[in-house]
matplotlib code that plots the C-alpha trace (Angstrom):
import matplotlib.pyplot as plt

x = [1.5, -0.1, -0.4, 3.3, 4.2, 1.9, 3.5, 7.0, 6.1, 3.8, 5.9, 9.1, 7.0, 5.0, 8.2, 10.0, 7.0, 6.8, 10.5, 10.2, 7.2, 9.0, 12.1, 9.7, 8.3, 11.8, 12.8, 9.8, 9.0, 11.2, 11.6, 9.5, 6.7, 6.8, 6.7, 3.9, 1.7, -1.3, -1.2, 2.2, 0.7, -1.8, 1.0, 3.0, 0.0, -0.6, 3.0, 3.5, 0.1, -1.5, -5.1, -5.0, -4.2, -7.7, -6.2, -4.3, -7.4, -9.0, -5.9, -5.9, -9.6, -9.0, -6.0, -8.1, -10.7, -8.0, -6.5, -9.8, -10.5, -7.1, -7.6, -11.1, -10.1, -6.6, -7.3, -10.1, -8.2, -5.1, -7.3, -9.0, -5.7, -4.1, -7.0, -7.0, -3.3, -3.8, -1.9, -4.9]
y = [23.0, 19.9, 18.3, 18.8, 17.3, 14.4, 13.7, 13.9, 11.3, 9.1, 8.7, 7.3, 5.2, 3.6, 3.1, 1.4, -0.8, -1.8, -2.8, -4.7, -6.7, -7.6, -8.7, -10.9, -12.4, -13.3, -14.8, -16.9, -18.0, -19.7, -18.3, -21.1, -20.4, -16.7, -17.4, -19.9, -18.0, -16.0, -13.9, -13.8, -12.3, -15.1, -17.7, -15.9, -15.8, -19.5, -20.3, -17.7, -17.2, -20.6, -20.6, -16.8, -16.4, -14.8, -11.7, -10.9, -10.2, -8.4, -6.2, -5.5, -4.4, -2.2, -0.6, 0.1, 1.9, 3.8, 4.9, 6.0, 8.0, 9.8, 10.6, 11.8, 14.3, 15.4, 15.4, 17.8, 20.0, 20.1, 21.1, 23.8, 25.4, 25.1, 27.0, 29.6, 30.3, 30.6, 27.5, 26.1]
z = [5.4, 6.9, 3.5, 2.9, 6.3, 5.7, 2.3, 3.6, 6.2, 4.1, 1.0, 2.7, 5.0, 2.2, 0.2, 3.0, 3.8, 0.1, 0.1, 3.3, 2.0, -1.1, 0.9, 3.0, -0.2, -1.4, 1.9, 2.4, -1.1, -3.6, -7.1, -8.6, -6.1, -7.0, -10.7, -10.5, -8.1, -9.3, -6.1, -4.3, -1.1, -0.8, -1.2, 1.4, 3.7, 3.3, 4.3, 7.1, 8.6, 8.1, 9.1, 9.5, 5.7, 5.3, 6.8, 3.6, 1.4, 4.3, 4.6, 0.8, 1.0, 4.0, 2.3, -0.8, 1.3, 3.1, -0.2, -1.6, 1.6, 1.4, -2.3, -1.7, 1.0, -0.2, -3.9, -3.7, -1.4, -3.7, -6.6, -4.5, -3.3, -6.8, -8.3, -5.5, -6.0, -9.7, -10.7, -12.6]

ax = plt.figure().add_subplot(projection="3d")
ax.plot(x, y, z, "-o")
ax.set_aspect("equal")
plt.show()
C-alpha cells in the first residue's frame, strides 16, 4: 500500500518537474543555443547560475545515486511481492 501511494505521488511530481525544467530551458536559451549545445543543462547553468554552474553536474550525480537507491529497494520488493502473490 505504501508503494502505491509513493508511486501516485512520485510519478506526477517527476513529470511536472521535467516539464518545468524543459520550459526553463526554452525560456533561457535560444533555439540555436539548444541545437548547438552538447549538454543543454550545462549551457543553462552557465547562463543562469554563473559561477555556481558546477551545481548542475553535482545534481545529476546525486539524482543518479537517488534513482539507484530507489530501484534497489523498491525493485526487489516488487519482485518479492509479485512472486508471493503468484504473479510470477
